C-alpha positions, 0 to 999 in steps of 0.5 A, spaced: 500 499 500 502 507 498 502 512 503 505 519 504 506 523 511 505 531 510 509 533 515 511 537 520 506 542 518 505 549 520 504 555 519 507 561 522 503 565 528 502 571 525 500 568 518 494 563 522 487 563 521 487 566 514 486 558 511 493 557 509 494 550 513 488 548 511 489 550 504 496 546 505 493 540 507 488 540 501 492 541 496 498 536 499 491 530 500 490 532 492 497 531 489 498 524 494 491 521 490 494 524 483 500 520 484 496 513 487 498 514 495 492 511 498 493 512 506 495 520 507 498 522 514 498 530 516 501 531 523 501 537 526 496 542 531 492 536 535 485 541 535 487 543 527 
């Protein structure tokens, strides 16, 4: 099974709460799926 880890995921504090982290995760997941990865793990803040 092909798998990929998106980590570490982080956004500078002064740039947080602007959707940047969500956009990074979404784009990373899209690219990973296109490359055939079926398991994707994102590592970052637990509340995110």
